[in-house]
C-alpha beads as a LAMMPS data file, in Angstrom:
LAMMPS data file: protein, C-alpha beads

112 atoms
111 bonds

1 atom types
1 bond types

-500.0 500.0 xlo xhi
-500.0 500.0 ylo yhi
-500.0 500.0 zlo zhi

Masses

1 110.0

Atoms # bond

1 1 1 0.003 0.097 -0.057
2 1 1 1.406 3.443 -1.187
3 1 1 0.881 6.063 1.732
4 1 1 1.391 9.788 1.048
5 1 1 3.652 11.228 3.552
6 1 1 2.793 14.488 4.997
7 1 1 6.042 16.660 5.024
8 1 1 7.371 17.696 8.530
9 1 1 5.345 20.639 9.845
10 1 1 7.411 23.988 10.143
11 1 1 8.987 24.172 13.508
12 1 1 7.474 26.824 15.860
13 1 1 4.185 27.565 13.785
14 1 1 0.884 26.821 15.249
15 1 1 -1.310 24.074 13.676
16 1 1 -4.208 26.017 14.302
17 1 1 -4.664 29.866 14.159
18 1 1 -7.040 32.565 13.164
19 1 1 -5.977 34.879 10.266
20 1 1 -7.739 37.574 8.608
21 1 1 -8.348 37.537 4.539
22 1 1 -6.444 40.104 2.448
23 1 1 -6.964 41.208 -1.056
24 1 1 -10.874 40.921 -0.989
25 1 1 -11.236 44.339 -2.632
26 1 1 -9.214 43.627 -5.941
27 1 1 -10.442 42.113 -9.025
28 1 1 -14.101 42.296 -8.047
29 1 1 -13.388 39.500 -5.432
30 1 1 -15.496 41.382 -2.638
31 1 1 -18.616 40.330 -4.224
32 1 1 -18.014 36.750 -2.704
33 1 1 -18.212 37.944 0.701
34 1 1 -22.021 38.058 0.525
35 1 1 -22.052 34.125 -0.152
36 1 1 -19.931 33.428 2.834
37 1 1 -21.625 32.409 6.224
38 1 1 -20.123 31.853 9.521
39 1 1 -19.162 28.104 9.777
40 1 1 -18.801 27.790 6.053
41 1 1 -15.762 25.906 4.784
42 1 1 -13.342 27.586 2.512
43 1 1 -10.532 25.969 0.366
44 1 1 -6.873 27.040 1.011
45 1 1 -4.345 26.768 -2.108
46 1 1 -0.748 28.077 -2.180
47 1 1 0.595 30.113 -5.134
48 1 1 2.495 28.000 -7.955
49 1 1 6.072 27.160 -6.764
50 1 1 7.575 29.770 -9.330
51 1 1 6.473 32.828 -7.120
52 1 1 9.201 34.092 -5.125
53 1 1 6.671 35.520 -2.550
54 1 1 4.203 32.652 -2.185
55 1 1 0.799 33.302 -0.502
56 1 1 -1.855 31.150 0.406
57 1 1 -5.097 31.695 -1.235
58 1 1 -8.594 31.437 -0.138
59 1 1 -10.945 29.914 -2.557
60 1 1 -14.959 29.287 -2.159
61 1 1 -16.101 25.774 -2.814
62 1 1 -17.013 26.749 -6.212
63 1 1 -13.334 27.423 -7.070
64 1 1 -13.906 31.433 -6.798
65 1 1 -10.869 33.128 -5.153
66 1 1 -11.669 35.424 -2.145
67 1 1 -8.348 36.626 -1.241
68 1 1 -5.140 35.397 0.641
69 1 1 -3.785 35.011 3.987
70 1 1 -1.438 37.622 5.491
71 1 1 1.983 37.381 3.880
72 1 1 3.706 36.370 7.086
73 1 1 1.498 33.316 7.219
74 1 1 2.185 32.537 3.448
75 1 1 5.912 32.787 3.714
76 1 1 5.684 29.619 5.928
77 1 1 2.471 27.824 5.144
78 1 1 2.566 28.028 1.312
79 1 1 5.966 26.230 1.078
80 1 1 4.838 23.404 3.440
81 1 1 1.290 23.014 1.510
82 1 1 3.284 22.734 -1.952
83 1 1 5.370 19.669 -0.447
84 1 1 1.916 18.043 0.323
85 1 1 0.705 19.690 3.800
86 1 1 -2.757 20.437 3.845
87 1 1 -4.620 23.079 5.797
88 1 1 -8.491 23.562 6.385
89 1 1 -10.331 26.923 6.831
90 1 1 -13.495 27.571 8.544
91 1 1 -14.989 31.402 8.158
92 1 1 -15.670 32.294 11.716
93 1 1 -16.465 36.089 11.248
94 1 1 -17.851 38.002 8.040
95 1 1 -18.445 41.394 7.978
96 1 1 -19.655 44.081 5.364
97 1 1 -18.483 47.032 3.415
98 1 1 -18.580 49.052 6.881
99 1 1 -15.537 47.244 8.101
100 1 1 -12.042 47.656 6.691
101 1 1 -11.608 45.200 3.602
102 1 1 -8.521 43.328 5.735
103 1 1 -10.783 42.837 8.740
104 1 1 -13.893 41.625 6.823
105 1 1 -13.259 37.731 6.834
106 1 1 -11.809 35.815 9.804
107 1 1 -10.883 32.632 9.568
108 1 1 -9.935 29.462 11.637
109 1 1 -7.056 27.674 10.128
110 1 1 -6.088 23.835 10.929
111 1 1 -3.300 22.002 9.572
112 1 1 -3.954 18.383 10.690

Bonds

1 1 1 2
2 1 2 3
3 1 3 4
4 1 4 5
5 1 5 6
6 1 6 7
7 1 7 8
8 1 8 9
9 1 9 10
10 1 10 11
11 1 11 12
12 1 12 13
13 1 13 14
14 1 14 15
15 1 15 16
16 1 16 17
17 1 17 18
18 1 18 19
19 1 19 20
20 1 20 21
21 1 21 22
22 1 22 23
23 1 23 24
24 1 24 25
25 1 25 26
26 1 26 27
27 1 27 28
28 1 28 29
29 1 29 30
30 1 30 31
31 1 31 32
32 1 32 33
33 1 33 34
34 1 34 35
35 1 35 36
36 1 36 37
37 1 37 38
38 1 38 39
39 1 39 40
40 1 40 41
41 1 41 42
42 1 42 43
43 1 43 44
44 1 44 45
45 1 45 46
46 1 46 47
47 1 47 48
48 1 48 49
49 1 49 50
50 1 50 51
51 1 51 52
52 1 52 53
53 1 53 54
54 1 54 55
55 1 55 56
56 1 56 57
57 1 57 58
58 1 58 59
59 1 59 60
60 1 60 61
61 1 61 62
62 1 62 63
63 1 63 64
64 1 64 65
65 1 65 66
66 1 66 67
67 1 67 68
68 1 68 69
69 1 69 70
70 1 70 71
71 1 71 72
72 1 72 73
73 1 73 74
74 1 74 75
75 1 75 76
76 1 76 77
77 1 77 78
78 1 78 79
79 1 79 80
80 1 80 81
81 1 81 82
82 1 82 83
83 1 83 84
84 1 84 85
85 1 85 86
86 1 86 87
87 1 87 88
88 1 88 89
89 1 89 90
90 1 90 91
91 1 91 92
92 1 92 93
93 1 93 94
94 1 94 95
95 1 95 96
96 1 96 97
97 1 97 98
98 1 98 99
99 1 99 100
100 1 100 101
101 1 101 102
102 1 102 103
103 1 103 104
104 1 104 105
105 1 105 106
106 1 106 107
107 1 107 108
108 1 108 109
109 1 109 110
110 1 110 111
111 1 111 112
């Protein structure tokens, strides 16, 4: 039986954490916030390996991009995910246009 091995988790990094989603106001991604409810699962995907500043992008179940995790998280989480690590995200707070864009969507992220 072939088992897929999860790469070693980055030392000193949390396996679960909360993070805001950045970049929601660009490329008309903001419209997707209206479809997200607290408790919804969202997909996390790392940037392609060729990107020199890798980010982890947040997508709806439909594949539509919503934004990305903060760069200080992406710099360690994206390389781990590109090597086969997986992360899950759940929306825990969704706010409207009255809230600054970088604070509109708060996720709980878990790296099993």
